[in-house]
N, C-alpha and C positions, 0 to 999 in steps of 0.2 A: 049485535057485533062484540066479539069476542075480542078482549085486547091479546091471546097468545096466539093470535092471526098475525099479528107483527112479527116483523122479523129480527127485533131486541132479543126474543125467547127464542130464536134458534139456537143457541148455545145454555148449557146448565145453569140454574141460575145456582148463584151459593150463599146469600143472603138475601131476604125482604125483611122490612118496617115499614111503619104506615104512619105516619102524622096527623092523628086525626083530626088535628085544631085546623091545619092547611089543607085537608085531605089529599095530600099526593102518597103515591106507593113509591119507598125507595127497592131499589134491588141491587144485588150486585150479580157480576157471572164472573166467567173465568178471567175475562179480558177490559171489564168498563163496571161504572157504577152510572145506576139512572135513574130517572124520575119520572113515574106517570103520573097526571094530575085527576084525581077521581072525583069531577064535579057529573057525574050520572046522566052524560048526556050521549047524545048518537057518538059525537066524537069525545079524541083523547088528545091530551098534549099530552110529547114525550118529548125527552131530553136525555143526553148522556153528559153524567157530569166531569165524569174523571174517564179516560182511556189509556190504554199503553203501559198496564204493570211488570213489574220484574216478576211480581209474585201476584198467585188469585187475593185478590180481597174478599176476606172473610168478617163475620161478623159485625154486620153494617147495624147500624144504632141508630136513631133519632129523638131529638129532645124537641120537643116541640114547642116548648115555652119559649128557649131560647133559641129556636128557630136553626136549628145546627144538626148538622151528619156528623155522626163519626164511623170508622171503621179501622178494622183490623188487618194488620197486611204483612205478613211472614212473623205475625206474634208480635208487633211494634205497631201503638196508637197513632193511626193520622187522620189530622180534621181536614175536612171538603169543605 
């Protein structure tokens, strides 16, 4: 099963980041930030973390040790 068959990827991605400790793939698109659990099985967990931004989220960064995700939005850092 391909992850890219999901409707979440119907719009262009602006950034991706991998949390190798929790095995999560975080992505940002023109309208949202989401996470996909990389469990290696036939199914996967997908959740939208934030959506409806005034500007496109960019420069997604994950800190696995702290369990945090940050991103740039219009050149302003925002934690999610």
